[in-house]
N, C-alpha and C positions, 0 to 999 in steps of 0.2 A: 502493500500501499504507499510505502515512501515515494515511488515514481509519480502513483497519482498525484500525492499532497503536492508533489516539486511541481507537476504539470499544471496544478490549479491555484498556486501558492500566488500570492500578493499580498496589499495591503486592504485587510478586511474593512469596508466600510460599514457603517452601521445599516440595516436594511430600513428601508423606506417604511414610513407609519403608513397605517391603513386600516381595514376592515380587519378584526380579529374574531368577529364572528364566527359560528360553525361552517357557515359554507364557504368562506375565505380560508378557514383551517383545513378543512376537510381538501379542498382545492389543492392546498401547499403540500399534503400528506401524501395525493395522490402523484403529483409531481415529484416530490422527494423518493416515493418508492421506484417512480418509474426509472428517475435519473440515477438511483442504485443499482437497478438491473444493465443498466447501459454501463457504468461504470464497471460493474462486475463483470461483463461480457467481455469487456475491451481488455480487464486485466488478469484475465482467466488462463491465457498463454503464458502469462509473465512479463508481458511484451507491448506496455503501453505506449502505441506509436503516435507521433506527434500528429497523423491524420485519424487516428481514432479520436484524439483529445478535441481534434476541431470538427469533426463529425459529428459528437455529442455535444459542443458546444453549439453547434449550426440547428441541431434539432430542437435544442432547448429555447432557442432565439425563436426559431419560426414556427415550433410546435406549439410552444407556451406562448408565445408573444413578449418573450423577455429582452430586456436590454443584456450586452453584453457582461456589465455587470452583476447583473441581477441572476443570469445564467451562472456566472462563475459563483456565485454565493450561492445557489442552488447545488451546484456541484459539490461545494465545499460540504455543505449539511448532509446530503446525500453519502459523501464520503464518512462522516462523522457517525452516520446510521448504522452504515456498513460496517464499519471498525468495531460497532457495538454490537453487532448483530451475531447469531452464531450460524445461522441459516439463512435461505432466500424466503422462505414459507410466510414471513411477517409481511415483505414487501408486495408480494404476488396476491395475497389475503387480502390489504389494501386495496389493491388494483381490481380484486374480483368484486368487491363489496363496493365498488365506485362506478364501474365501468362496464358497459353494454359490451355483449360477444364481441360487435364491429370494433368497438373503441380497443377491446385487447388485441385484436387480429391487427390492429394498425400499431399498438406498442410492437408485437412481435416483427411486423414489417421494420421497426425502427430498429429494433434489436439486430438483425440481417444488415441493416444498414452500416452498423457500428461494426460489424463481424468484416463487411466486405469493404469496409474504409481503408484499409491496407491491403487488398487487391488478393487476399487469399483466406481460405477457411481452415483454422486448424483444428485438428481432433478434439481438443478440449471445447473450443468454442461451438463446436456441432454438439456434442454431448450436452453442455450447458444450454443450449438452444432449445434441443429437445426435452430436457428438463422443465425449463421455464414453462415453455407452452403448455407441457402438463399440469403445472402448476397453476398457471392462467386458464383451465379446464377446456383448452384447445384441442380438437383432435390433429392427428400426424399429418392428414390431408389440409388440415389449414395450415400448418405450420408449414408445409411445400411450397402451399401456394402462394404463401406471405413471401417467402424464399423466391419462387421464381418471378415473382411482380418487380421483386428490389433486383434482380439479376437483370430482368428486361429493361430494368428503368436505365442501368448504367453502359 
């Protein structure tokens, strides 16, 4: 995890104030959970590349509508959650509780984008994405469809 810390290090600015109601909190929890999965898939082969880092930041900015600084803060928060976690079930459980099947499929597509950011699929990445798709209650066919969609977009 040290290399992920280095990849997202920088000055920590205070988060912007805002709604702390349950809706905003739940949205933030889901974003953190999804980001934790992106970080875990990028790190599973112990090679957290610049391409993977950029892919994750791009996803956070475009998919969640975050500024670069907010995306970095979300990545730091997700990294902290990952470090304190013993497994990935908690993250997938948050996503399962808040996302529709279509939204979960989109998360798997984003995971595939992170996997292929460096242009190759490692066996550890393949194993983990199969595991995550199962934890997200998606079928093997759905996972492969997401993979083929991402490969078709490249």
